[in-house]
C-alpha positions in Angstrom: 27.7 7.9 10.9 30.8 9.8 11.6 31.5 7.8 14.7 31.3 4.7 12.5 34.0 6.2 10.3 36.2 6.8 13.4 35.7 3.2 14.2 36.5 2.3 10.6 39.8 4.2 10.8 40.8 2.4 13.9 40.0 -1.0 12.2 42.0 0.2 9.2 44.9 1.0 11.5 44.8 -2.5 12.9 45.0 -3.9 9.4 48.0 -1.6 8.5 49.8 -2.7 11.7 49.2 -6.3 10.7 50.6 -5.6 7.2 53.7 -3.8 8.6 54.4 -6.7 11.1 53.9 -9.3 8.3 56.4 -7.4 6.1 58.9 -7.2 9.0 58.5 -11.0 9.6 59.3 -11.7 6.0 62.4 -9.5 6.2 63.5 -11.3 9.4 63.8 -14.5 7.5 66.9 -13.3 5.6 69.2 -13.5 8.7 67.6 -16.8 9.7 68.4 -18.3 6.3 72.0 -16.9 6.6 72.4 -18.4 10.1 71.1 -21.8 9.0 73.0 -22.0 5.8 76.3 -20.5 7.2 78.0 -23.9 8.0 77.1 -25.3 4.6 78.1 -22.1 2.8 81.5 -22.0 4.6 82.2 -25.6 3.4 81.0 -24.8 -0.1 83.3 -21.8 -0.3 86.3 -23.9 1.0 85.3 -26.6 -1.5 85.3 -24.1 -4.4 88.7 -22.8 -3.3 90.1 -26.3 -3.2 88.8 -27.2 -6.6 90.3 -24.1 -8.1 93.6 -24.7 -6.4 93.6 -28.4 -7.6 92.8 -27.3 -11.1 95.7 -24.9 -11.1 98.1 -27.6 -9.8 97.0 -30.1 -12.4 97.6 -27.5 -15.2 101.1 -26.8 -13.7 101.7 -30.6 -13.7 100.8 -30.9 -17.3 103.1 -27.9 -18.1 106.0 -29.6 -16.3 105.3 -32.9 -18.1 105.4 -31.1 -21.5 108.6 -29.2 -20.5 110.2 -32.4 -19.3 109.4 -34.1 -22.6 110.9 -31.2 -24.5 114.1 -31.3 -22.4 114.4 -35.0 -22.9 114.2 -34.6 -26.7 116.8 -31.8 -26.6 119.0 -33.9 -24.4 118.8 -36.8 -26.9 119.7 -34.5 -29.8 122.7 -33.1 -27.8 123.9 -36.7 -27.2 123.8 -37.3 -30.9 125.6 -34.1 -31.6 128.4 -34.9 -29.2 129.2 -38.0 -31.3 129.5 -35.8 -34.5 131.6 -32.9 -33.3 134.7 -32.1 -35.3 136.9 -30.2 -32.8 137.5 -29.7 -29.1 135.9 -26.2 -29.0 132.6 -27.5 -30.5 132.7 -30.6 -28.2 133.2 -28.3 -25.1 130.2 -26.1 -26.2 127.9 -29.1 -26.8 129.0 -30.7 -23.5 128.3 -27.6 -21.5 124.9 -27.2 -23.1 124.2 -30.9 -22.5 125.1 -30.5 -18.8 122.8 -27.5 -18.5 119.9 -29.3 -20.1 120.5 -32.3 -17.9 120.3 -30.1 -14.7 117.2 -28.4 -15.9 115.6 -31.7 -16.6 116.4 -33.0 -13.1 114.9 -29.8 -11.6 111.8 -30.3 -13.7 111.5 -33.9 -12.7 111.9 -33.0 -9.0 109.4 -30.2 -9.2 107.0 -32.6 -11.0 107.3 -35.1 -8.2 106.6 -32.5 -5.6 103.6 -31.2 -7.5 102.3 -34.7 -8.0 102.4 -35.2 -4.2 100.5 -31.9 -3.8 97.9 -32.9 -6.3 97.4 -36.2 -4.5 96.9 -34.4 -1.2 94.6 -31.9 -2.9 92.4 -34.6 -4.3 92.2 -36.2 -0.8 91.3 -32.9 0.8 88.7 -32.2 -2.0 87.1 -35.6 -1.3 86.9 -34.9 2.4 85.3 -31.5 1.8 82.8 -32.9 -0.6 81.7 -35.5 2.0 81.5 -32.8 4.7 79.6 -30.5 2.4 77.1 -33.3 1.6 76.5 -34.0 5.3 76.1 -30.3 6.1 73.6 -29.9 3.3 71.7 -32.9 4.6 71.5 -31.4 8.0 70.6 -27.9 6.8 67.9 -29.0 4.3 65.1 -29.7 6.8 65.7 -26.4 8.5 65.8 -24.6 5.2 62.6 -26.2 4.1 60.9 -25.3 7.4 62.0 -21.6 7.0 60.8 -21.6 3.4 57.4 -22.9 4.5 57.1 -20.3 7.3 58.2 -17.5 4.9 55.6 -18.7 2.3 52.9 -18.6 5.1 54.0 -15.1 6.1 53.8 -13.9 2.4 50.3 -15.5 2.2 49.2 -13.6 5.4 50.6 -10.4 3.9 48.6 -10.9 0.7 45.4 -11.6 2.7 45.9 -8.5 4.9 46.6 -6.3 1.9 43.5 -7.6 0.1 41.4 -7.1 3.2 42.8 -3.6 3.6 41.9 -2.7 0.0 38.4 -3.8 0.5 38.0 -2.2 3.9 39.4 1.2 2.7 36.7 1.3 0.0 34.0 1.9 2.7 35.8 4.9 4.4 35.2 8.5 3.5 37.9 9.5 0.9 38.7 12.8 2.6 39.4 11.1 5.9 41.2 8.3 4.2 43.6 10.8 2.6 44.3 12.4 6.0 44.9 9.0 7.5 47.2 7.9 4.7 49.2 11.2 4.9 49.8 10.6 8.6 50.9 7.0 7.9 53.3 8.0 5.2 55.2 9.9 7.8 56.4 6.6 9.2 54.2 6.5 12.2 52.7 3.4 13.7 49.7 5.2 15.1 47.5 7.5 12.9 44.4 7.1 15.1 44.4 7.2 18.9 41.7 7.1 21.5 41.1 9.6 24.3 42.1 8.5 27.7 39.7 8.6 30.7 41.0 12.0 31.8 40.6 13.5 28.3 44.2 13.3 27.0 45.6 12.0 23.7 46.3 8.3 23.9 49.4 8.8 21.8 51.3 11.7 23.3 49.1 12.1 26.4 48.6 15.8 25.7 45.5 17.3 27.3 42.6 17.9 24.8 40.4 20.9 25.3 36.9 20.1 26.8 35.1 21.4 23.7 37.1 19.1 21.4 36.6 16.2 23.9 32.8 16.5 23.6 33.0 16.7 19.8 35.3 13.6 19.7 33.0 11.6 22.0 29.9 12.6 19.9 31.7 12.0 16.6 30.7 15.4 15.2 33.9 15.9 13.1 37.4 14.6 12.5 39.7 16.2 15.1 43.5 15.8 15.3 45.7 16.2 18.3 47.3 19.6 18.4 50.5 18.2 19.8 51.3 15.0 17.8 48.8 15.3 14.9 47.1 11.9 15.2 43.3 11.5 14.6 41.5 11.4 17.9 38.7 8.9 18.5 36.3 8.2 21.3 37.3 5.3 23.6 35.5 2.0 23.1 32.8 1.4 25.7 33.8 -1.0 28.5 31.5 -4.0 28.7 31.3 -5.4 32.3 31.6 -9.1 32.5 29.5 -11.5 34.4 32.3 -12.3 36.8 32.0 -9.0 38.6 28.4 -9.8 39.6 29.3 -13.1 41.3 31.8 -11.3 43.5 29.1 -9.0 45.0 26.7 -11.7 46.0 25.6 -11.3 49.7 26.6 -13.9 52.2 23.8 -16.3 53.2 23.0 -16.2 56.9 23.0 -19.5 58.6 19.6 -21.2 59.2 18.1 -20.6 62.7 17.2 -24.3 63.1 20.8 -25.2 62.4 21.9 -22.6 65.0 19.6 -24.1 67.6 20.8 -27.6 66.7 24.4 -26.5 67.2 23.6 -24.9 70.6 21.8 -28.0 72.0 24.9 -30.1 72.5 26.4 -27.3 74.5 23.5 -27.4 76.9 23.7 -31.2 77.4 27.4 -30.9 78.2 26.6 -28.3 80.9 24.0 -30.7 82.5 26.5 -33.5 82.4 29.1 -31.3 84.2 26.6 -30.3 86.8 25.6 -33.9 87.6 29.3 -34.8 87.9 29.8 -32.0 90.4 26.8 -33.1 92.5 28.1 -36.7 92.6 31.5 -35.5 93.7 29.8 -33.4 96.5 27.7 -36.3 97.8 30.7 -38.6 97.8 32.7 -36.0 99.9 29.8 -35.7 102.4 29.5 -39.4 102.8 33.2 -39.7 103.4 33.0 -36.9 106.1 30.1 -38.7 107.9 32.0 -42.0 107.9 35.1 -40.3 109.4 33.1 -38.6 112.2 31.4 -42.0 113.1 34.8 -43.7 113.4 36.0 -40.9 115.7 32.9 -41.3 118.0 33.4 -45.1 118.2 37.0 -44.7 119.2 36.1 -42.3 122.0 33.4 -44.7 123.4 35.9 -47.5 123.4 38.4 -45.4 125.5 35.7 -44.6 128.0 
């Protein structure tokens, strides 16, 4: 029963690791959104700055228009006053003021023309930015929707893992669960670790005393590593696969009949070679006899 709880703690740890990885995946979406939306955000920021600047220039343009109208009215009144002056001193004062207002009016009109040109260029730039921003948003939108879908799936996986974890933890001994949760709260990824083949902790590889190794393998009690503090569990039994048996199959010896059949052609070849040698010997003997008969005949003719 205790060994089942050890196994339960290992399964619980797998769920906790899945939960932690799911949370990390959800957090990783923030820089992805920033990367995808950056071009559109840059254009949107520039678009906002251009709108603000254009608005300020239009306000300045209206201020200049109002100031120009006021100066024109004042200039008109001064022209009327010049016609009604009674002495030279008054005429000189009105004329000087009239000249000053005229110069100020010219400056305002020149500034208004410059500002109108700037407003026109600002409107053109604003139209270009709005078009570029619309194109950038059109390109970004599919990628953003894909990221939103993936993030929603990651959140759904997290909810499933958390619900499964809550249900699974209900079947674990409360005392062991408290120890396990205390280890996990320390920020560790591993709270449960299996023994290695040589009897060491699978987390820090510190050697575990033999007495504790036996208790861990038999599941008598919950034992923690003295070095790193994780809960020690027996290793999972290794199940041998069927593939290993096929490699050990003995080789099948060749059939004796096939061996004999293969050796027969070799014997026939030897007989053929022997017959050829006999024929060559007979031919050589016949040639020698013919040569000796020819020599005897020549000797008889000479005699």
